[in-house]
N, CA, C and O atoms as a Tripos MOL2 file, in Angstrom:
@<TRIPOS>MOLECULE
protein
  276   275    69     0     0
PROTEIN
NO_CHARGES

@<TRIPOS>ATOM
      1 N         -30.9800  -74.5770   56.7050 N.3       1 MET1
      2 CA        -31.4370  -73.5780   56.2450 C.3       1 MET1
      3 C         -29.7090  -72.3960   56.4950 C.2       1 MET1
      4 O         -29.2710  -71.4320   55.8660 O.2       1 MET1
      5 N         -29.2130  -73.1700   57.7290 N.am      2 ALA2
      6 CA        -27.8810  -72.3460   57.7010 C.3       2 ALA2
      7 C         -27.0570  -72.5350   56.6240 C.2       2 ALA2
      8 O         -26.3200  -71.5960   56.3250 O.2       2 ALA2
      9 N         -27.0050  -73.7880   55.8140 N.am      3 GLY3
     10 CA        -26.1450  -74.0470   54.5250 C.3       3 GLY3
     11 C         -26.5350  -72.8830   53.7730 C.2       3 GLY3
     12 O         -25.6100  -72.1230   53.4880 O.2       3 GLY3
     13 N         -27.6630  -72.5730   53.3940 N.am      4 LEU4
     14 CA        -28.3170  -71.4070   52.2890 C.3       4 LEU4
     15 C         -27.8230  -70.0050   52.8380 C.2       4 LEU4
     16 O         -27.7200  -68.9080   52.2890 O.2       4 LEU4
     17 N         -27.5890  -70.3880   53.9560 N.am      5 GLU5
     18 CA        -27.5010  -68.5300   54.4780 C.3       5 GLU5
     19 C         -25.9670  -68.4730   54.4010 C.2       5 GLU5
     20 O         -25.3970  -67.3890   54.2760 O.2       5 GLU5
     21 N         -25.3430  -69.5560   54.4700 N.am      6 ALA6
     22 CA        -23.6270  -69.3360   54.3660 C.3       6 ALA6
     23 C         -23.5740  -69.1990   52.5720 C.2       6 ALA6
     24 O         -23.0030  -68.2540   52.0260 O.2       6 ALA6
     25 N         -24.1280  -70.0850   51.9570 N.am      7 ALA7
     26 CA        -23.5920  -70.0310   50.7190 C.3       7 ALA7
     27 C         -24.1180  -68.2020   49.8550 C.2       7 ALA7
     28 O         -23.7880  -67.8210   48.7320 O.2       7 ALA7
     29 N         -25.0790  -67.3610   51.0000 N.am      8 ARG8
     30 CA        -25.9230  -66.3710   50.3560 C.3       8 ARG8
     31 C         -24.4030  -65.5190   50.8000 C.2       8 ARG8
     32 O         -23.8000  -64.8660   49.9490 O.2       8 ARG8
     33 N         -23.9010  -65.6330   52.2430 N.am      9 ASN9
     34 CA        -22.7320  -65.0120   52.6880 C.3       9 ASN9
     35 C         -21.6070  -64.7410   51.6320 C.2       9 ASN9
     36 O         -20.9330  -63.7130   51.5590 O.2       9 ASN9
     37 N         -21.5090  -66.0470   50.6800 N.am     10 ARG10
     38 CA        -20.2480  -66.3900   49.9110 C.3      10 ARG10
     39 C         -20.8120  -65.7830   48.4780 C.2      10 ARG10
     40 O         -20.1760  -66.0210   47.4510 O.2      10 ARG10
     41 N         -21.6780  -65.2180   48.4480 N.am     11 GLY11
     42 CA        -22.3870  -64.5290   47.0590 C.3      11 GLY11
     43 C         -22.9970  -65.2420   46.3950 C.2      11 GLY11
     44 O         -23.5690  -64.6070   45.5100 O.2      11 GLY11
     45 N         -23.2760  -66.8000   46.3390 N.am     12 ARG12
     46 CA        -24.0730  -67.3250   45.9100 C.3      12 ARG12
     47 C         -25.6020  -67.0990   45.7380 C.2      12 ARG12
     48 O         -26.3660  -66.6000   46.5650 O.2      12 ARG12
     49 N         -25.8610  -67.5170   44.6300 N.am     13 LYS13
     50 CA        -27.4950  -66.8710   44.4580 C.3      13 LYS13
     51 C         -28.4860  -67.8870   44.6220 C.2      13 LYS13
     52 O         -29.4210  -67.7740   45.4150 O.2      13 LYS13
     53 N         -28.2970  -68.8730   43.8890 N.am     14 GLY14
     54 CA        -29.3520  -70.1380   43.7250 C.3      14 GLY14
     55 C         -29.8400  -70.0720   42.8190 C.2      14 GLY14
     56 O         -29.6120  -69.1040   42.0930 O.2      14 GLY14
     57 N         -30.8200  -71.1590   42.4030 N.am     15 GLY15
     58 CA        -32.1510  -70.6970   41.3470 C.3      15 GLY15
     59 C         -31.3650  -71.3100   40.1630 C.2      15 GLY15
     60 O         -30.2720  -71.8720   40.0940 O.2      15 GLY15
     61 N         -32.3690  -70.9800   39.2090 N.am     16 ARG16
     62 CA        -31.9320  -71.7860   37.6740 C.3      16 ARG16
     63 C         -31.7000  -70.2210   37.1300 C.2      16 ARG16
     64 O         -32.0630  -69.2290   37.7610 O.2      16 ARG16
     65 N         -31.0930  -70.2000   35.9650 N.am     17 GLU17
     66 CA        -30.5670  -68.7660   35.1960 C.3      17 GLU17
     67 C         -31.7810  -68.8830   34.3310 C.2      17 GLU17
     68 O         -32.3690  -69.8650   33.8760 O.2      17 GLU17
     69 N         -31.9720  -67.6880   34.2410 N.am     18 PRO18
     70 CA        -32.7650  -67.0170   33.0520 C.3      18 PRO18
     71 C         -32.6090  -67.6800   31.6740 C.2      18 PRO18
     72 O         -31.5070  -67.8560   31.1540 O.2      18 PRO18
     73 N         -33.7660  -68.0350   31.1180 N.am     19 ALA19
     74 CA        -33.7200  -68.7510   29.7920 C.3      19 ALA19
     75 C         -33.2940  -67.5800   28.2400 C.2      19 ALA19
     76 O         -32.7320  -67.7230   27.1540 O.2      19 ALA19
     77 N         -33.9560  -66.4770   28.9900 N.am     20 MET20
     78 CA        -33.4490  -65.4970   27.9990 C.3      20 MET20
     79 C         -32.6480  -64.3050   28.6900 C.2      20 MET20
     80 O         -32.8990  -63.8350   29.7990 O.2      20 MET20
     81 N         -31.8750  -64.0030   28.0260 N.am     21 ASP21
     82 CA        -31.2130  -62.2690   28.3080 C.3      21 ASP21
     83 C         -31.6070  -61.4400   27.4010 C.2      21 ASP21
     84 O         -32.2390  -61.7350   26.3860 O.2      21 ASP21
     85 N         -31.1850  -60.1850   27.7950 N.am     22 ARG22
     86 CA        -31.7890  -58.7330   27.2630 C.3      22 ARG22
     87 C         -31.5760  -59.0950   25.5650 C.2      22 ARG22
     88 O         -32.6350  -59.2060   24.9480 O.2      22 ARG22
     89 N         -30.5490  -59.2500   24.9240 N.am     23 LYS23
     90 CA        -30.3830  -59.7760   23.4910 C.3      23 LYS23
     91 C         -31.4630  -60.5940   22.9860 C.2      23 LYS23
     92 O         -32.2800  -60.1750   22.1660 O.2      23 LYS23
     93 N         -31.4690  -61.8760   23.5220 N.am     24 LYS24
     94 CA        -32.3200  -62.3690   23.1400 C.3      24 LYS24
     95 C         -33.8440  -61.9860   22.9630 C.2      24 LYS24
     96 O         -34.5940  -62.1780   22.0060 O.2      24 LYS24
     97 N         -34.0560  -61.4020   24.1510 N.am     25 ILE25
     98 CA        -35.2170  -60.9870   23.9950 C.3      25 ILE25
     99 C         -35.6770  -59.4990   22.8600 C.2      25 ILE25
    100 O         -36.7700  -59.2690   22.3440 O.2      25 ILE25
    101 N         -34.8010  -58.9570   22.7950 N.am     26 ALA26
    102 CA        -34.7310  -58.0610   21.6010 C.3      26 ALA26
    103 C         -34.6850  -58.5190   20.2680 C.2      26 ALA26
    104 O         -35.1350  -57.8550   19.3350 O.2      26 ALA26
    105 N         -34.0700  -59.8150   20.1190 N.am     27 LEU27
    106 CA        -34.0410  -60.3680   18.9510 C.3      27 LEU27
    107 C         -35.3930  -60.5660   18.7570 C.2      27 LEU27
    108 O         -36.1010  -59.8720   18.0280 O.2      27 LEU27
    109 N         -35.8450  -61.7650   19.5830 N.am     28 ALA28
    110 CA        -37.0200  -62.3340   19.2560 C.3      28 ALA28
    111 C         -38.4350  -61.1330   19.0640 C.2      28 ALA28
    112 O         -39.4300  -61.1570   18.3400 O.2      28 ALA28
    113 N         -38.1270  -60.5270   19.6950 N.am     29 SER29
    114 CA        -38.9180  -59.2950   19.8230 C.3      29 SER29
    115 C         -38.7710  -58.6540   18.5850 C.2      29 SER29
    116 O         -39.6550  -58.8050   17.7410 O.2      29 SER29
    117 N         -37.9360  -58.0650   18.3830 N.am     30 LYS30
    118 CA        -37.6700  -57.8560   16.3750 C.3      30 LYS30
    119 C         -38.4180  -58.6260   15.7220 C.2      30 LYS30
    120 O         -39.4800  -58.2260   15.2440 O.2      30 LYS30
    121 N         -37.9600  -59.9380   15.5850 N.am     31 LEU31
    122 CA        -38.6140  -60.9230   14.7510 C.3      31 LEU31
    123 C         -40.1600  -61.0390   14.5890 C.2      31 LEU31
    124 O         -40.6980  -60.9630   13.4840 O.2      31 LEU31
    125 N         -40.8990  -61.2430   15.8470 N.am     32 MET32
    126 CA        -41.8710  -60.7930   16.0480 C.3      32 MET32
    127 C         -42.6410  -59.9270   15.4420 C.2      32 MET32
    128 O         -43.6650  -60.2470   14.8390 O.2      32 MET32
    129 N         -42.1870  -58.7040   15.5610 N.am     33 ARG33
    130 CA        -42.6810  -57.7540   15.0960 C.3      33 ARG33
    131 C         -42.7670  -57.8900   13.4560 C.2      33 ARG33
    132 O         -43.6060  -57.1770   12.9030 O.2      33 ARG33
    133 N         -42.0890  -58.6140   12.7750 N.am     34 ASP34
    134 CA        -42.6270  -58.9750   11.7810 C.3      34 ASP34
    135 C         -43.2420  -59.7770   11.0640 C.2      34 ASP34
    136 O         -42.5260  -60.5650   10.4460 O.2      34 ASP34
    137 N         -44.6120  -59.8820   10.8850 N.am     35 ARG35
    138 CA        -45.7680  -60.5750   10.9820 C.3      35 ARG35
    139 C         -45.6360  -61.7620    9.8560 C.2      35 ARG35
    140 O         -46.5270  -62.6070    9.7760 O.2      35 ARG35
    141 N         -44.4900  -61.7980    8.9850 N.am     36 GLU36
    142 CA        -44.3830  -63.0140    8.1820 C.3      36 GLU36
    143 C         -43.4880  -64.1260    8.6540 C.2      36 GLU36
    144 O         -43.4550  -65.2340    8.1180 O.2      36 GLU36
    145 N         -42.5990  -63.6830    9.9240 N.am     37 THR37
    146 CA        -41.5720  -64.6720   10.3950 C.3      37 THR37
    147 C         -42.6160  -65.6710   11.4760 C.2      37 THR37
    148 O         -43.2850  -65.2720   12.4300 O.2      37 THR37
    149 N         -42.4690  -67.1370   10.9230 N.am     38 PRO38
    150 CA        -43.4900  -67.6990   11.8900 C.3      38 PRO38
    151 C         -42.8680  -68.1790   13.5820 C.2      38 PRO38
    152 O         -41.6860  -67.9500   13.8400 O.2      38 PRO38
    153 N         -43.5110  -68.6440   14.3250 N.am     39 ILE39
    154 CA        -42.9600  -68.5390   15.5140 C.3      39 ILE39
    155 C         -41.7690  -69.8300   15.8080 C.2      39 ILE39
    156 O         -40.9090  -69.9010   16.6860 O.2      39 ILE39
    157 N         -42.0610  -70.6440   14.8620 N.am     40 THR40
    158 CA        -40.9880  -71.6680   15.1830 C.3      40 THR40
    159 C         -40.1340  -71.3460   14.5510 C.2      40 THR40
    160 O         -39.2560  -72.1550   14.8510 O.2      40 THR40
    161 N         -39.5350  -70.3490   13.4650 N.am     41 ASP41
    162 CA        -38.5300  -69.6160   13.2710 C.3      41 ASP41
    163 C         -37.7420  -68.6270   14.3970 C.2      41 ASP41
    164 O         -36.5250  -68.5530   14.5660 O.2      41 ASP41
    165 N         -38.7430  -67.9320   15.0740 N.am     42 VAL42
    166 CA        -38.6540  -67.0890   15.9250 C.3      42 VAL42
    167 C         -37.5170  -67.9480   17.3310 C.2      42 VAL42
    168 O         -36.4050  -67.5520   17.6810 O.2      42 VAL42
    169 N         -38.3390  -69.2580   17.9170 N.am     43 CYS43
    170 CA        -37.8350  -70.1870   18.8240 C.3      43 CYS43
    171 C         -36.5590  -70.4190   18.2440 C.2      43 CYS43
    172 O         -35.5850  -70.1610   18.9510 O.2      43 CYS43
    173 N         -36.3360  -70.9380   16.8730 N.am     44 GLU44
    174 CA        -34.8170  -71.7430   16.6490 C.3      44 GLU44
    175 C         -34.1550  -70.6550   16.6810 C.2      44 GLU44
    176 O         -33.0060  -70.9540   17.0070 O.2      44 GLU44
    177 N         -34.2830  -69.1830   16.4680 N.am     45 ALA45
    178 CA        -33.3750  -67.9480   16.1880 C.3      45 ALA45
    179 C         -32.7450  -67.8700   17.5470 C.2      45 ALA45
    180 O         -31.5190  -67.8770   17.6620 O.2      45 ALA45
    181 N         -33.4120  -67.8090   18.4030 N.am     46 VAL46
    182 CA        -32.9790  -67.4870   20.1720 C.3      46 VAL46
    183 C         -32.7910  -69.2620   20.9200 C.2      46 VAL46
    184 O         -32.2570  -69.4790   22.0080 O.2      46 VAL46
    185 N         -33.2810  -70.1480   20.1560 N.am     47 ALA47
    186 CA        -32.9480  -71.5120   20.9130 C.3      47 ALA47
    187 C         -33.8200  -71.5070   22.2710 C.2      47 ALA47
    188 O         -33.2800  -71.8880   23.3090 O.2      47 ALA47
    189 N         -34.9870  -71.1340   22.2740 N.am     48 VAL48
    190 CA        -36.0800  -71.2210   23.3250 C.3      48 VAL48
    191 C         -37.1650  -72.1600   22.6460 C.2      48 VAL48
    192 O         -37.2580  -72.3960   21.4410 O.2      48 VAL48
    193 N         -38.1810  -72.7750   23.9410 N.am     49 SER49
    194 CA        -39.5760  -72.9560   23.2230 C.3      49 SER49
    195 C         -40.2550  -72.0960   23.0630 C.2      49 SER49
    196 O         -39.8540  -70.9420   23.2150 O.2      49 SER49
    197 N         -41.6970  -72.4350   22.6470 N.am     50 ASN50
    198 CA        -42.8010  -71.4010   22.0760 C.3      50 ASN50
    199 C         -43.2740  -71.1050   23.2280 C.2      50 ASN50
    200 O         -44.0270  -70.1700   22.9550 O.2      50 ASN50
    201 N         -43.3560  -71.3130   24.6100 N.am     51 ALA51
    202 CA        -43.8230  -71.0430   25.5800 C.3      51 ALA51
    203 C         -43.0770  -70.1970   26.4420 C.2      51 ALA51
    204 O         -43.4610  -69.3380   27.2360 O.2      51 ALA51
    205 N         -41.7510  -70.6630   26.0900 N.am     52 THR52
    206 CA        -40.6770  -69.5730   26.5170 C.3      52 THR52
    207 C         -40.8620  -68.1600   25.9170 C.2      52 THR52
    208 O         -41.1170  -67.1480   26.5690 O.2      52 THR52
    209 N         -40.7050  -68.2370   24.6460 N.am     53 ILE53
    210 CA        -41.0940  -66.7190   24.1750 C.3      53 ILE53
    211 C         -42.3650  -66.1090   24.4130 C.2      53 ILE53
    212 O         -42.5360  -64.8930   24.3230 O.2      53 ILE53
    213 N         -43.2940  -66.9620   24.7280 N.am     54 TYR54
    214 CA        -44.9610  -65.8810   25.1170 C.3      54 TYR54
    215 C         -44.4840  -65.6640   26.7290 C.2      54 TYR54
    216 O         -45.0120  -64.6790   27.2450 O.2      54 TYR54
    217 N         -43.5730  -66.4290   27.6000 N.am     55 ARG55
    218 CA        -43.6360  -65.9040   28.7490 C.3      55 ARG55
    219 C         -42.8580  -64.6070   29.1730 C.2      55 ARG55
    220 O         -42.9050  -63.9830   30.2340 O.2      55 ARG55
    221 N         -41.9250  -64.3230   27.7150 N.am     56 TYR56
    222 CA        -40.9960  -63.3660   28.0580 C.3      56 TYR56
    223 C         -41.7800  -62.0890   27.0940 C.2      56 TYR56
    224 O         -41.6530  -60.9560   27.5590 O.2      56 TYR56
    225 N         -42.4190  -62.2000   26.0410 N.am     57 LEU57
    226 CA        -43.1830  -61.6670   25.2880 C.3      57 LEU57
    227 C         -44.5170  -61.9380   24.7380 C.2      57 LEU57
    228 O         -44.9910  -63.0360   24.4460 O.2      57 LEU57
    229 N         -45.1750  -60.5160   24.6190 N.am     58 GLN58
    230 CA        -46.7350  -60.5150   24.0030 C.3      58 GLN58
    231 C         -46.3730  -61.2000   22.7260 C.2      58 GLN58
    232 O         -45.2310  -61.3590   22.2970 O.2      58 GLN58
    233 N         -48.0370  -61.7760   21.9060 N.am     59 PRO59
    234 CA        -48.1720  -61.6220   20.9630 C.3      59 PRO59
    235 C         -47.6790  -61.2390   19.8600 C.2      59 PRO59
    236 O         -47.2820  -61.9020   18.9010 O.2      59 PRO59
    237 N         -47.7310  -59.8090   20.0810 N.am     60 ASP60
    238 CA        -47.2870  -58.7480   18.7860 C.3      60 ASP60
    239 C         -45.8380  -58.1430   19.4440 C.2      60 ASP60
    240 O         -45.5950  -56.9430   19.3170 O.2      60 ASP60
    241 N         -45.0680  -58.8730   20.0210 N.am     61 GLY61
    242 CA        -43.6910  -58.8680   20.1970 C.3      61 GLY61
    243 C         -43.3000  -57.8800   20.9780 C.2      61 GLY61
    244 O         -42.0880  -57.6840   20.8770 O.2      61 GLY61
    245 N         -43.8900  -57.1160   21.7820 N.am     62 THR62
    246 CA        -43.5670  -56.3490   22.7530 C.3      62 THR62
    247 C         -43.3440  -56.9490   24.2650 C.2      62 THR62
    248 O         -44.0740  -57.9000   24.5450 O.2      62 THR62
    249 N         -42.6130  -56.6010   25.0630 N.am     63 PRO63
    250 CA        -42.4010  -57.4230   26.2940 C.3      63 PRO63
    251 C         -43.1790  -57.2940   27.1590 C.2      63 PRO63
    252 O         -43.9610  -56.3480   27.2500 O.2      63 PRO63
    253 N         -43.0800  -58.3130   28.0050 N.am     64 ARG64
    254 CA        -44.5780  -58.6130   28.8940 C.3      64 ARG64
    255 C         -43.4230  -58.0540   30.1170 C.2      64 ARG64
    256 O         -42.1960  -57.9770   30.0460 O.2      64 ARG64
    257 N         -44.5010  -57.6620   31.3990 N.am     65 LYS65
    258 CA        -43.8070  -56.8930   32.5480 C.3      65 LYS65
    259 C         -43.9640  -58.1720   33.0640 C.2      65 LYS65
    260 O         -44.7330  -59.0200   32.6120 O.2      65 LYS65
    261 N         -42.9650  -58.3420   34.3540 N.am     66 ARG66
    262 CA        -42.8840  -59.3440   35.2620 C.3      66 ARG66
    263 C         -43.8650  -59.6900   36.3340 C.2      66 ARG66
    264 O         -44.0180  -59.1940   37.4500 O.2      66 ARG66
    265 N         -44.5770  -60.7900   35.6450 N.am     67 GLY67
    266 CA        -45.5790  -61.3790   36.6440 C.3      67 GLY67
    267 C         -47.1130  -60.9910   36.1480 C.2      67 GLY67
    268 O         -48.2530  -61.1030   36.5990 O.2      67 GLY67
    269 N         -46.4390  -60.4400   34.8900 N.am     68 GLU68
    270 CA        -47.8280  -60.5900   34.0000 C.3      68 GLU68
    271 C         -48.2860  -61.7820   33.0160 C.2      68 GLU68
    272 O         -47.3650  -62.1780   32.3010 O.2      68 GLU68
    273 N         -49.2130  -62.2730   32.8800 N.am     69 SER69
    274 CA        -49.7900  -63.1360   32.1890 C.3      69 SER69
    275 C         -50.4940  -63.0460   30.7310 C.2      69 SER69
    276 O         -51.0110  -64.0460   30.2320 O.2      69 SER69
@<TRIPOS>BOND
     1     1     2 1
     2     2     3 1
     3     3     4 2
     4     3     5 am
     5     5     6 1
     6     6     7 1
     7     7     8 2
     8     7     9 am
     9     9    10 1
    10    10    11 1
    11    11    12 2
    12    11    13 am
    13    13    14 1
    14    14    15 1
    15    15    16 2
    16    15    17 am
    17    17    18 1
    18    18    19 1
    19    19    20 2
    20    19    21 am
    21    21    22 1
    22    22    23 1
    23    23    24 2
    24    23    25 am
    25    25    26 1
    26    26    27 1
    27    27    28 2
    28    27    29 am
    29    29    30 1
    30    30    31 1
    31    31    32 2
    32    31    33 am
    33    33    34 1
    34    34    35 1
    35    35    36 2
    36    35    37 am
    37    37    38 1
    38    38    39 1
    39    39    40 2
    40    39    41 am
    41    41    42 1
    42    42    43 1
    43    43    44 2
    44    43    45 am
    45    45    46 1
    46    46    47 1
    47    47    48 2
    48    47    49 am
    49    49    50 1
    50    50    51 1
    51    51    52 2
    52    51    53 am
    53    53    54 1
    54    54    55 1
    55    55    56 2
    56    55    57 am
    57    57    58 1
    58    58    59 1
    59    59    60 2
    60    59    61 am
    61    61    62 1
    62    62    63 1
    63    63    64 2
    64    63    65 am
    65    65    66 1
    66    66    67 1
    67    67    68 2
    68    67    69 am
    69    69    70 1
    70    70    71 1
    71    71    72 2
    72    71    73 am
    73    73    74 1
    74    74    75 1
    75    75    76 2
    76    75    77 am
    77    77    78 1
    78    78    79 1
    79    79    80 2
    80    79    81 am
    81    81    82 1
    82    82    83 1
    83    83    84 2
    84    83    85 am
    85    85    86 1
    86    86    87 1
    87    87    88 2
    88    87    89 am
    89    89    90 1
    90    90    91 1
    91    91    92 2
    92    91    93 am
    93    93    94 1
    94    94    95 1
    95    95    96 2
    96    95    97 am
    97    97    98 1
    98    98    99 1
    99    99   100 2
   100    99   101 am
   101   101   102 1
   102   102   103 1
   103   103   104 2
   104   103   105 am
   105   105   106 1
   106   106   107 1
   107   107   108 2
   108   107   109 am
   109   109   110 1
   110   110   111 1
   111   111   112 2
   112   111   113 am
   113   113   114 1
   114   114   115 1
   115   115   116 2
   116   115   117 am
   117   117   118 1
   118   118   119 1
   119   119   120 2
   120   119   121 am
   121   121   122 1
   122   122   123 1
   123   123   124 2
   124   123   125 am
   125   125   126 1
   126   126   127 1
   127   127   128 2
   128   127   129 am
   129   129   130 1
   130   130   131 1
   131   131   132 2
   132   131   133 am
   133   133   134 1
   134   134   135 1
   135   135   136 2
   136   135   137 am
   137   137   138 1
   138   138   139 1
   139   139   140 2
   140   139   141 am
   141   141   142 1
   142   142   143 1
   143   143   144 2
   144   143   145 am
   145   145   146 1
   146   146   147 1
   147   147   148 2
   148   147   149 am
   149   149   150 1
   150   150   151 1
   151   151   152 2
   152   151   153 am
   153   153   154 1
   154   154   155 1
   155   155   156 2
   156   155   157 am
   157   157   158 1
   158   158   159 1
   159   159   160 2
   160   159   161 am
   161   161   162 1
   162   162   163 1
   163   163   164 2
   164   163   165 am
   165   165   166 1
   166   166   167 1
   167   167   168 2
   168   167   169 am
   169   169   170 1
   170   170   171 1
   171   171   172 2
   172   171   173 am
   173   173   174 1
   174   174   175 1
   175   175   176 2
   176   175   177 am
   177   177   178 1
   178   178   179 1
   179   179   180 2
   180   179   181 am
   181   181   182 1
   182   182   183 1
   183   183   184 2
   184   183   185 am
   185   185   186 1
   186   186   187 1
   187   187   188 2
   188   187   189 am
   189   189   190 1
   190   190   191 1
   191   191   192 2
   192   191   193 am
   193   193   194 1
   194   194   195 1
   195   195   196 2
   196   195   197 am
   197   197   198 1
   198   198   199 1
   199   199   200 2
   200   199   201 am
   201   201   202 1
   202   202   203 1
   203   203   204 2
   204   203   205 am
   205   205   206 1
   206   206   207 1
   207   207   208 2
   208   207   209 am
   209   209   210 1
   210   210   211 1
   211   211   212 2
   212   211   213 am
   213   213   214 1
   214   214   215 1
   215   215   216 2
   216   215   217 am
   217   217   218 1
   218   218   219 1
   219   219   220 2
   220   219   221 am
   221   221   222 1
   222   222   223 1
   223   223   224 2
   224   223   225 am
   225   225   226 1
   226   226   227 1
   227   227   228 2
   228   227   229 am
   229   229   230 1
   230   230   231 1
   231   231   232 2
   232   231   233 am
   233   233   234 1
   234   234   235 1
   235   235   236 2
   236   235   237 am
   237   237   238 1
   238   238   239 1
   239   239   240 2
   240   239   241 am
   241   241   242 1
   242   242   243 1
   243   243   244 2
   244   243   245 am
   245   245   246 1
   246   246   247 1
   247   247   248 2
   248   247   249 am
   249   249   250 1
   250   250   251 1
   251   251   252 2
   252   251   253 am
   253   253   254 1
   254   254   255 1
   255   255   256 2
   256   255   257 am
   257   257   258 1
   258   258   259 1
   259   259   260 2
   260   259   261 am
   261   261   262 1
   262   262   263 1
   263   263   264 2
   264   263   265 am
   265   265   266 1
   266   266   267 1
   267   267   268 2
   268   267   269 am
   269   269   270 1
   270   270   271 1
   271   271   272 2
   272   271   273 am
   273   273   274 1
   274   274   275 1
   275   275   276 2
@<TRIPOS>SUBSTRUCTURE
     1 MET1         2 RESIDUE 1 A MET
     2 ALA2         6 RESIDUE 1 A ALA
     3 GLY3        10 RESIDUE 1 A GLY
     4 LEU4        14 RESIDUE 1 A LEU
     5 GLU5        18 RESIDUE 1 A GLU
     6 ALA6        22 RESIDUE 1 A ALA
     7 ALA7        26 RESIDUE 1 A ALA
     8 ARG8        30 RESIDUE 1 A ARG
     9 ASN9        34 RESIDUE 1 A ASN
    10 ARG10       38 RESIDUE 1 A ARG
    11 GLY11       42 RESIDUE 1 A GLY
    12 ARG12       46 RESIDUE 1 A ARG
    13 LYS13       50 RESIDUE 1 A LYS
    14 GLY14       54 RESIDUE 1 A GLY
    15 GLY15       58 RESIDUE 1 A GLY
    16 ARG16       62 RESIDUE 1 A ARG
    17 GLU17       66 RESIDUE 1 A GLU
    18 PRO18       70 RESIDUE 1 A PRO
    19 ALA19       74 RESIDUE 1 A ALA
    20 MET20       78 RESIDUE 1 A MET
    21 ASP21       82 RESIDUE 1 A ASP
    22 ARG22       86 RESIDUE 1 A ARG
    23 LYS23       90 RESIDUE 1 A LYS
    24 LYS24       94 RESIDUE 1 A LYS
    25 ILE25       98 RESIDUE 1 A ILE
    26 ALA26      102 RESIDUE 1 A ALA
    27 LEU27      106 RESIDUE 1 A LEU
    28 ALA28      110 RESIDUE 1 A ALA
    29 SER29      114 RESIDUE 1 A SER
    30 LYS30      118 RESIDUE 1 A LYS
    31 LEU31      122 RESIDUE 1 A LEU
    32 MET32      126 RESIDUE 1 A MET
    33 ARG33      130 RESIDUE 1 A ARG
    34 ASP34      134 RESIDUE 1 A ASP
    35 ARG35      138 RESIDUE 1 A ARG
    36 GLU36      142 RESIDUE 1 A GLU
    37 THR37      146 RESIDUE 1 A THR
    38 PRO38      150 RESIDUE 1 A PRO
    39 ILE39      154 RESIDUE 1 A ILE
    40 THR40      158 RESIDUE 1 A THR
    41 ASP41      162 RESIDUE 1 A ASP
    42 VAL42      166 RESIDUE 1 A VAL
    43 CYS43      170 RESIDUE 1 A CYS
    44 GLU44      174 RESIDUE 1 A GLU
    45 ALA45      178 RESIDUE 1 A ALA
    46 VAL46      182 RESIDUE 1 A VAL
    47 ALA47      186 RESIDUE 1 A ALA
    48 VAL48      190 RESIDUE 1 A VAL
    49 SER49      194 RESIDUE 1 A SER
    50 ASN50      198 RESIDUE 1 A ASN
    51 ALA51      202 RESIDUE 1 A ALA
    52 THR52      206 RESIDUE 1 A THR
    53 ILE53      210 RESIDUE 1 A ILE
    54 TYR54      214 RESIDUE 1 A TYR
    55 ARG55      218 RESIDUE 1 A ARG
    56 TYR56      222 RESIDUE 1 A TYR
    57 LEU57      226 RESIDUE 1 A LEU
    58 GLN58      230 RESIDUE 1 A GLN
    59 PRO59      234 RESIDUE 1 A PRO
    60 ASP60      238 RESIDUE 1 A ASP
    61 GLY61      242 RESIDUE 1 A GLY
    62 THR62      246 RESIDUE 1 A THR
    63 PRO63      250 RESIDUE 1 A PRO
    64 ARG64      254 RESIDUE 1 A ARG
    65 LYS65      258 RESIDUE 1 A LYS
    66 ARG66      262 RESIDUE 1 A ARG
    67 GLY67      266 RESIDUE 1 A GLY
    68 GLU68      270 RESIDUE 1 A GLU
    69 SER69      274 RESIDUE 1 A SER
């Protein structure tokens, strides 16, 4: 615990980087709103998995709120 506290004091956060940033979320949302684009193409465009897309966006392409299922 002391080591974690020392790292935080040095400005280290820890944990994994988010899979999608704002740009990727915006691009995926735009592609998903076009109902002609298959989800596999959306996943390839932003280089994430199908599950990750749906973790960040609802099936209609609108962003999810944090903690929303």
